[in-house]
N, C-alpha and C positions, 0 to 999 in steps of 0.2 A: 436614127434608129433608136427605139426605146429599149433599154436593157435594164435588167434587174440590178439593184444596188448590190455591190460586192461580187459581181460576176467578173472574174479576172481575165486579163488579156492573155494572149498565147504564151508569153514568156513567164507566166506565173502558174501554168498548168500544163498537164499532158494527159493523154488518155487514149483509149481505143474502144471500139464498139463491141458489144456482146449481148447475150441474153439477159444477164444480170450484171449490173455495174457496181463494183465495190469502191467506195470512196476512200481516199487517203489524204491525210493532213500531216505534212512533215515540215519541221522547222529548218528548211534547207539553207536559209540565210539568217544571219544574226544581227546585221546592221540595217536598221530601218532608216528611211529618209527623214530629213528634218522637216516633217510635216505633221501637224496635229490631226488626229482623227476627228473629223466633224461630218456633218451631213450636207456640206456645200460642195466639196470637191472630193471625189472618190480617191482613196489612197492608192489604188492600183495603177494610177497613171504615173506614179513615181516609184519604181520597184525597189525591193531590198537589195543589199549587196552583202558580200562576205560569205561566199559559199562554204558550207560545212561538210566535211567528208563523211562523217559517221551517219548523219541523216540521209545523205545521198546513197550510201550503201544500203541503208534500211529501205529506202524507196525501191532500189533495184532488187532487194530481197523479196519485196512484195510482188514485183513483176515476175521474178523467177518462180515464186511459189504458185502464182496463177498459171504460169506455163506448165508446171508439173501437174497441177490439178486438172487443167484442160486436156492433158495428154493421158490422164489416168482413167481408164474405162470404167473402173469400179466406183469412182467418186463423181457424183453428179452426172451420170450418163445422159447424154442428149442435151445438156445445158452447158453453154459456154460462158465462162466468167470473163469479164473485162474490168477495167479500172479507170478511175478518174482521180488524178492526184493534183493537189494544190499545195502551194507554199504558204505556211502561216507566219514565217519570219520570226517565230518564237514570241509573238505578241498576242495578247488575249483578244483585242478587237479584231485583228486580222484573222485569227483562228475562227472566231465567231462568224465573220463575214464569209469565210471559206466554207464553213459547215452549212450555213444557210444557202449558199450557192449550190452545194452538193445535193442537199435534200430538196431544193426548190424546183428541180426539174428543168423546164424550158426556160432558158435565159433570154429569149427574144421577146417575151411578152411582159407587159406591165400589169397583168391581172393579179390583184392582190390575193386571190384564192389559189394562185399557182404555187404558193409556198407549201401547200399540202403535197404529200408525196404523190407522184404521178408515174407514168410509165418511164420517164427519163430520170427519175430520182434514184438515189442509191439507198439500198435497204440497210446497209451497215457501213460504219466509218472506222477505218484503221487510223488511230491518232498517235502521233509521236511528240505531242507537246507536253509541257510540264503539268504538274498537278492542278495549278490554278486554272489553266485553260481547260483541263479535263472537267473540272467542276462546273465551269460555265457552260461548256458544251453539253454535258450530261443533263443539266437542268433545263437547257434550252430544247434539247431533242427528246426528252422524256415524254412530253405530251403527244408527240408523233409516234411513240413506240419504236423509235429508231435506235438500235443498240450501237454502242461505240466500244471498240476494243483498243485499249491503249497498251503500248509496249514500253512506255517510259514513266507514266504517272504513278508514283509509289506512295502518295500520301495515305496514311491509315484511314483518314476520314472517308475516302472513297469506298471503303468496305461497307459502309452503311447502306443497306439495301432499301431502307425507307426513303432516304434522300436521293440516292442515285440508283434507281432500280434498273436502269438500262446500261449500266457501266460494267465493263469487264476489263481485265488486264492480264498480260502475260509476263509481268514483272512482279516479284513478291512485294508485299506491303512494306513500307519504310520502317515499320515497327521492328522488324527482324534485324535489319542492319544496325539500327540504333542500339538494340540490345546487344548485338554482337560487338559493337564498339565498346560498350560498357564492360562486357566480359573480357575483352582484350586488355582494357585498362586494369581490371582486377587481376587478370592472369599475370601481367608483367609488373604488378605492384606499383603502378603509376597512381599515386594518391593525390597528386597535385597537377592538374592539367588546365589548359585554357581551351576555350571553345568559340568557334565562329560559325554562325548559322545564317542561312538565307532568310531575309525578312519577308517570308510568306509562309504558307501552310507547310511546305516541304521542310523548311528549317525550324519553324516554331514547334511543330508537332514532334520532330526529331529531338529537339531540345527537351521537350516535356518527357518523352519516353526515356531518354538518356538519364535525366535527373532522377526519375523514379527508379531506374534500374540500379543506380549507384548509391541510392539513399542510405542503405544499411550496410554498405560494403567498405566504408572507410575511404572512399574516393571523393575528393573535393574539387570543385571547379573554381579556379582563381578568378576567371572573368568569363563572361558570355557577351560576345559582340555580334551584331547583326549587320549584314550587307544588303543594301537596296540597289537593284540594278539601275534604277533611274539616277542615283547619285553615287555610282560605284567608284568614281575617281576620288571623291572626298572621303567616302567611307573606307576605301582601301588604305588611304594615307593614315586615317585615324586608327584603324585596326592594326596596321603595321607598327605604329608607334606603341600601341598597347602591348603587342607581342615583344617588342624590343625591350621594354622596361619590366616585363613580367619575369618572375622566377620560375615559372613552369617551363619544363623542357619539352613537354609533349603537348601538341596543339591539335585539337579535333576540328575538322572543317566539313560542314554540311552545306555546300553551296554548288551552284552551277559552275562548270569549268571556266567559262569566260570571266566570271567574278574572281575565281581563284587565280587566274592568270594575272589579272590586274593587281591582286593582293601580293602575289609572288614578285611581280615587277617592283613594287614598292619596297618589299623586304630586301630584294637584291640591291636596291639603291642605297639602303642604310646598312648593308652588309650583315644581315641577320641570317646566318647559315648554319646555326648550331641547334636548330629545333627539329624534333621528330614529329612529322605530321601524320595524322590519321585521316584517311580519305573516305568519303562516301562514294557510292557508285556513280554519282553524277560527274565526278572528275577523276576517279581512280584509274581510268584507262584512256584518258584524253590524249590523243596523239599530238594535239596542238601544244599542250603543256610539255609533253615528253620530249618533243623535238625542238623546243625553244632553247637555244644554247644559253641565252641570258639567265635562264632559270635553273641550270643544271646544279649549281651548288646549293641553291635553296631547296630544290625538290628531291635531292638525293636521299634515298632510304625511305621514301614514302611507303607506309603500310596502309592498305586500304581494302575495303569491301567492294567487290565488283560484280556486275551482272555475270551470271555463270556463262562460261564460254562453251561454244560447240561449233562443229563444222557442218557445212552443208555441201554434200558431194555435188560436184558439177557447177557450183556457184562461181568458182574462180574462173573457169572457162567461159561462163556466161559474161562475166565482167570484162574479160580480156577481149571478147569478140565485139564489144560495143564499139560503134564508130558513128560519128555524126552523119556520114553519108547514108547510113542505113536507117537513121532515125532523125529525119529532118525536123520533126516537130518537137524533139527533145531539147529544149533550150537549156535545161540543167546540165545535160551532157556537153552541150556546146560550150557553156561557161567553164566547166571543169577542163575540157579539152584545151581551150585557149590558155588557161592558167597553167596546165601541166606541161604543154609543149612550147609555150611562149610564142605563139603565133596567132594570127587572126583568121577567123572563119567568116569571110565576106558573104553577105546575103546574095550577092550577084554571081558567086562562083558557079561556073557551068556544071561542075560535077554534082553540086548539091541540088537536091530536089527542092520544091517550094517548102518553106518553113511552116506553113499551115495548110490545112485542108481547104482554106478559102483563098481565092485569088483577089479578094477585095483590096483595092489600093489603100483604103482607109486603114486596114489592119497592118498592111505592109509599112505604111508610114509610121504607125504607132510603134511597130516592132523596131523599126530602124531608130526612131528617137529613143526608145527605151534602151536599146543596145548601146547607144552613145552615152546615155546616162550611167549605165552600169559599167561600161568600159571606156572611160574618158581617154585612155591612151591607146585605144585599139588602132587608131590611124597611124600611130608611130611604130607599130610592130609589123614584122613581115607577115605575108599571107601564108597560111598553112599549105603544104604541098599536096596533101591528100594521101601521102604515103605514111603518115604517122599512125602508130598502132600501140595498143597497150600490151601486146605480146612481148614478153621479156622485160617489161617495166616492173620494178620492185618498189612499191611504196605502200602507204597505209591503205590505199584504195583497193589494191589488188591482193593484199594480204588477208586471206580468209581462214587462216589457221586458228584464230581465236575470235570468232564472231560472237558478239554480245547483244547489243541493241538490234543489230540486223537479224540475229537469230530469233529474238523476241518478236520482231515484225513478221518474220517467216511463220512462226507459230500462230500469230494472230490471224493471218490469212487462212491457215489451215483450220483454225477454230471456227472462223466464219463459214468456211466451205462445208465443214461437217455439220454445222448448225443448219445451213441451207439444205444439205443432203437429207438430214433427218426430217426437216419440214416438208420438202418436196416429195419425198418417197414414203413418208409415214404420216398420213393425215389423221387428224384427231378422231374422225368418225369411224376409222377402221376400214373404209372402202378401198377398193383396189384401184390401181392406176387405170386410166382410160386406154382404149386401144390405140388411139392416135398419138399418145405421148407416154413416155415412161415416168412422167411426174404426176403427182396427185393434186398439187396446187399450182395454179398458174404463176409464172415468175413475176407477173406484175401485181400480185396481191399477196405478198409474203410478209410484209413489214409487221403487222400486228401480232403475228404468231411466232416470229423469229426469236423474240426474247425468251419465250418458254423453252424453245429447243436449244438455245445457246446454254441455258442453265443446266441442261442434261448432257452436254457434250462430254464424251468420253471415248477417246480413240488412241490409236498408236500411230506415230508419225512414220514416214517412209524409212526413217533411220532407227526405228525400234524404240522410241521414247514414248512412254505412256503419258497422256495429257488429259487433264480434266480440270473443271473449275470447282472451287470451294466457295460458293457464293460468287463474289466478284473476283476472288483471288485464286492463285495457284499455290501449291506447296512451295515453301521458301527454300530456295537453293541459291547460294552465292559462292563466288570464288574469293579467296583471300590472295591479294597480289602484293608484290613488293617491287619498288623501283630500284633497280641495281645499276651501278656504274659498270659499263663494259670496258674491256681493255683499251678501246679507242677513245674513252672519256665520255661517251654518250650514255644516255639512260635507256634502259629497256625494261619491259614489264615481265615479271616472272610469277607464275602461280605457285604459291607456297602452302596452300591449304584450301579447305572448302567448308562452308557453313551449310549444314542440312538441318532445317528446322531450328532447334535450339542447341544443336551439338556442333562444336568447333573441332575440326580436324586440321591440325597445324604442324608443319615441320619447322620448328623453331630454329634448328641449326642451319636452315637454308636462308634465313633472313639476313639481309645486309642493312644495318641501321644507318641513320644519318651520320654517325661518326665514321662510317666506312668499315666498321668491324662487326663481328658477330656478338659483341658484348651488349646486352640489353641496356639501353640508356636509363638513367635514374631521373625520376621527376617526382620530387617530394618537397613538401613545405618544411618538414623537419625530418632529419635522419631517424630511421627506426631505432628505438631504444634497445641497447644491447642487453643480453641476459644479465640479470642482477639488478635491473632497474625497471621502472614502470612509467607509463605515460601520465602526464599531468597536463590537462588542457589549459591553454592560455585564455584568460578571460577576454571575452569579446572577439575572439578569433575562431576560424573554422576548426572543426575537430581534427583536421589533418595537421594543424599547427600546434605543437605541444613541446613541453620540456620533459627531460628524462630525470626522474627522481630515484635515487638509490633505495632499494628495499630496506625496510627496518630490520633490526636484529631479530633473528628467528623466522624471517620471511624470505622467500626465494622466488625467482622467476627464471625459468630455464629456456624461455623462448624469446625470440626477437620481437619487439613491439608489444610486449605484454601490457594489458590494460590495468592489471592489478597484480600484486605479489600474493603468493600463497603462504599460509602459515604452515610451518613444519609440523609433522605429527609428534605425538608425545614421545619423549626420550630421543628426539632428533633436534638438531640445531643447524642453522645456516652456516655454510662455509664462509671464508673471508670474502669471496667474490659474490656471495648471495645468489649463486647459481644452482646449488644443490643442497639437499638436507643430508647431513651426516650424523651418525650416532653421537649423542652427547658424551662427552668425556665423564666417566664416573669419578666423582670427587668425594674423597673421604680423607680423614686425618691419617696420613701415612708416615712411616718412619723416615722417608726420604726427603720430605719437605722441611723447610726451616723450622716452622712451628713444631712439627713432630720431633725434630732433633732436639730442640730446646727442652720440650716437655719430657722427652725420654731421658735426657741428661739430668734434668732436675730430679726425676723419679729414681733413676739409678744412683745418683749422688745421695739422695735421701736414704735409700736402702743401704748404701755403703756406710754413711755416717751412723746410721742406726746399728749396723753390724759392728762398727768400731766401738761404739758406746757399750754394746753388749759384751764385747771382748774385754774392755776396760773394767766393766762391772764384774765380769766373771773372774778376772785376774785379782780384783780387790774385793772379792765377795765376803771376806772375813772382816773387813773394815767396818767401823760403826756407820759411816754414811750409807754404805750399801745395805747393811743389815737392818738399818732403821726402817720401821714401817713395812715389814714383810718384804724381804728381798725377792721372794718368789714372785710377788705381784709385779715388782720392777722388771724382772726378766720377762714375765708374760706381757707386760706393757710394751717392752722393746720389741718382742716378737710381733705383737699386733701392729705396732707402728711400721715395722718392716713390711708386713703384709699390706698395710695401707699404701705405702710407697709403691710396692710391686703391683698392686691391683690397678694402679693408674696406667700401667703398660698394656693391660688388657683392652683399654679403650682406644689404643692407637693401632692402626692397621685396618685392612679391609674387613668390614663387618661380615660375620658369618652367623649361622644359626647358633652354634655353640658359644662363640665369643660374645654374642648379644646376651645370652643367658648367664654366662660366667661373670661378665663384668659387673652387672648389677648385684648379683649374689655375693661376689667377692667384696665389692664395695660396702654393701650393707652389713655383712657379717664382720668384716675387719674393723669397721668403725664401732660397731656395737661392742666387740671384744675390747677395743681400746678404751672406750668411754666407760665400760663396765669395770675395768681395772681401776680407772681413776675414781670412779664412784666408790668402789669398795675401799680404796686407799683413804679417801676422804672420811668415810664412815669409821674406818679403823682409827684414824687420828682423833676424831671426835670421841669415840668410845674410850680410847686410851686415856685421854685427859679427863674425861668424865669419871672414869673408874678410879682415878687418883683422889677424887674428892671423897669426903666422908659419906658413907652409905652407897658408894658406887663400885664397890669391890667386885660384885658379881656380874658386872656389865660385860667384862671382857670375855667371859666364858661363852657368850653368844657370838663373839667375833674372833674365834680362834682361826687357826690356819685352815682347817677343814671347811669351816663356814665361809671363809673368804673364797676358797676355790669353788665351793658350791654356788655362791652368789654369782660369781663371774660366769660359771657354766649355765646357771639358770637364765640370767639376762641374755646370754648369747643364744641359748636354745630357743628362746622366744623368737629372736630374729631369724634363726634357721627355719623354724616352722613357718613364719610369714613368707620367707623366700620360697620354700618348697611349695606352699599353696599357690603363691603367685605364679611361679614358673610352671607349675603343673596346669593351671587353669588358663592363663593368658600370658604366655611369655613374650618378651620383646623379640622381634624378628627383623631381619634386614629389609630395608625399604628404600625405594628410589623416591626421594623427595623432589617433586616438581613444583613446589609452592613458589619458588623463586626461579622461574624458567629462564634459562640462559644457555650458554654453550656447554655448561656442566650440569650434570644431574647428581644431586647429593645422595650418596649411599650411607644410610645411617640406621641405627637400631631404633625402630619405631616402638613406642610404648603401646602395646595393644591394650593394656589396662592401666590407665593413669591412676586408678585407685590403688592398685598394688604398689606402684612406685611411691605414691603419696604415703602409704602406710609404712613402707620401709624408711622413708625420710622422716616421717612423723615419729616413729619409734626412736630413731637416733636422736632426734631433737628433744624428745621427752627425757631420755637418759641424760642428755647434755645439760638441759635446764635443771634437772634434779641435782646433777653433780655440781653445777654452778652454785645452786642455792646452798648446798651443804658446805662447799668450799668457802663460800662467803661467810657462813656462820663460824667457820674455824679459822678465819683470817687473823684473829687477835691472840692466838695461842703463841707460846714462846718461839721466838724467831729461830734460835739455833737448832731447834728440833722440828719446827713446823714447816711442812711443805705444802700446806693447804693454800697459802697465798700464791704459790707457784701454780697450783692447780686452778685457782681462781683466774689468774691471768691467762692461762692456757685455754680455759673454757670460754673466757670472754672472747679471745681471738677465734676460737672454734665456732662459737655462736654467731659472731659478727660475719665470719666468712660464709657460713651457710645461709644466714639471713640475706646477705647480698647475692648469694648464688641464685636464688629462686627467680628474681626478675631478670637477672643477666642471662640465665639459662633460657628463659621463655623468649626473650627478645633476640637471641643470637641465632642467625640462620645457619643451616647445614652443619658443617664440621666445626664451626665456631662454638656451637652449643656443646659439642663434645669437649672442645678445648677448655671451655668454661668449667665444666664438671671436673676435668682433670686438674685444672688450676685450683679449684676449691679443695679437692682431695689433697693436693700437695701443700697448699697453703695451711690448711688445718693440721696436716701431719707435721709440717715443719714447726708450726706454732706449739704443738704439744711436745715435740722432741726438744725444742730449744728452751721452752719455759720450764720444763720439768727436769730435764737431765743436764742442761748446760751448767746450772749452779753446782750440781753434784760433781760433774767432771772437773769443774774449775777447782774445787776443794781437793778432789782425789789427785789430780795431776799437778796442780800449781801450788796448792796450799795443804800439803800433807800434814803439817803440824796441827791443822784444825780438824783433821780426820781422826778425832779421838772421842772416847765416850765422855771424858771429862769436859771437853769443850761443848759437846752437845748438851750436857746436863747443867751447864753453867748458869743459864738464865732461869731455869725452873728445876727445882729439886724434886726428884721423884723418889 
């Protein structure tokens, strides 16, 4: 007999007759025979092995949906839907051969034109293969306008309507779960993760989307490995070794569950059980992984994105009623039955009806041979009694509480049915149905227009769910699941959240992590920098690997993982831990600090010594030494020196408005009074000796006592006027000096007018220089009476101190500039006091025999 290439034998297909046949391709087995696909020997003569439960449930969900639709009088009335289902074995060539067989129509002819859709071909295919197969099938079937609805192909590339115009799916695009994985990593602060992807479109595009999503979020991928199904053994060993030596604690896996199972077996062999795995929907709900005892320690705590779960009322009863005796042509049920109950269903059992609708001995022989190939131990197990039933059996096949892929297949059938309903009852030309039929288009001529009607599908399922296509896709809805260890030590899947569009709803407290606790695992290349430090990236390493550098003085970081430190505001400074800005300590020359105490002691001591000298002079006011050269000026000089010592105290303490004004005025006036007294004294000395010469007798009348007082008052009043003008126009004010930013802010009296201060100092300097010049001219007068030389020394000291003061004052920061000014005041005051009054006190107290008029007149006769 001549048969079309790729037409499967009975054990690779099943179906029933009807008005419209819907095709189904399911990866019911995952182990293919050791036979290369070529065009010499058809692959279907050596069937696949390794029956998969989830695709089997999806297949029966398709049958159940068709039964519901056929019994629904409001959906496709007068039209009976049937099905033809083929096993693709999860292989691209086999899926393509199956699809061509479904759309080819009559399999008993070798007419090459029969590949075009005919009355026996299917108008739509429900596909359960992976994305690569879906791409191949879509491009192959597109020229025939045959739509395919996938319930598992999630590659984002399939959303392209230009390349895949006939493709639809009831599973969200893979792009949403890749983004969800990235958001979970960001949410749990996993900045250092490993990634394993399938080496095809499903994995590569997921890798691309994941990398784009984490690019600006601070998450780094330590390694990206790829698994090929053709070399899964070698790849699994390599990737397991990579995971073992990696520092990442969280591993993302985007692979098919059979590949993950091999990887986990390799990890279990090398005892890698401390990793937290993130699972894609392709394996997050795999019962094979979940119930594999050897993988319990490795797979504990898996957190994954799963196809949203839903229930189908009545589906569990449908599954439990299945029995091989009622379905003699269902070879997939037969295989599941023998595996579940551990018995053999012989083809010669009297209870069983014929296994095919054909009594051909050729087919029977083929079926028997194939059965022997698929079940090599069938002869060694007992025959089934016929009383076996799925009623009361609790396993993954009968558990319909959380249907995922099966529910997607169920929705795919309903989408196809509603598309057919729209096409058959709503013609494009708007005509009414014929009298003989309730449909407007004949069932055998629906393929070219079905695509258009599928694009417009919008209906409510029998369970109240709204369904519609957005191009090729449906709105993204996922479950977030967690693999928890149950009290008996096994693993079970728990739903702990849901992903709707781009929003994640997650119950974090319900998660059991790989550590067995509810504490979120840490997966970082470098620990987050604590407050008070900032991140410094390591050269040549990812941004997630960094060192923590303490913030500089005056900078803070009050957050964990700060990229940079922040400068404190003005008048604030960083605390010792550099975690907060605190008000700067106001710094000024106070009476409590050491320097303030020393200067205060020196000032008070100077004032006390000056007072003591004043008392000594007052007690000996009638002696020649005191009376010489106008004792009244000596007392006035002592008073001014005391004021000079005391004005230094005004500079110490917290500056205020009045203290800033008083200190400069007191300083300027006191020193002018002091220098004025010295200058008048010097002038009096010169005038006294000049008047003793011939012709100078009238000179002293100009320098009498009244003139001396008037001169002192005149010089002093000039300084008073200068100070009044200065303090009235632009007085010194308290000011926080931030020029030397630190933990302290200097509170000082700021010179609002430098000109005023310069004039005050300049006037003092002018009088001092004039006094020095006059004293220098009088230095050679008789020693016993002459105090001009003492005034010369005192003024030299005075001028030297104040000349050195200017640069020292300018270069000294903060309160040290105040200390310099006080030191200059005290040094010059002590210089005047010691140089002028120390010799006189020495004579008065220690050499009283020299305190006579005779002794003073001895060198020069007046």
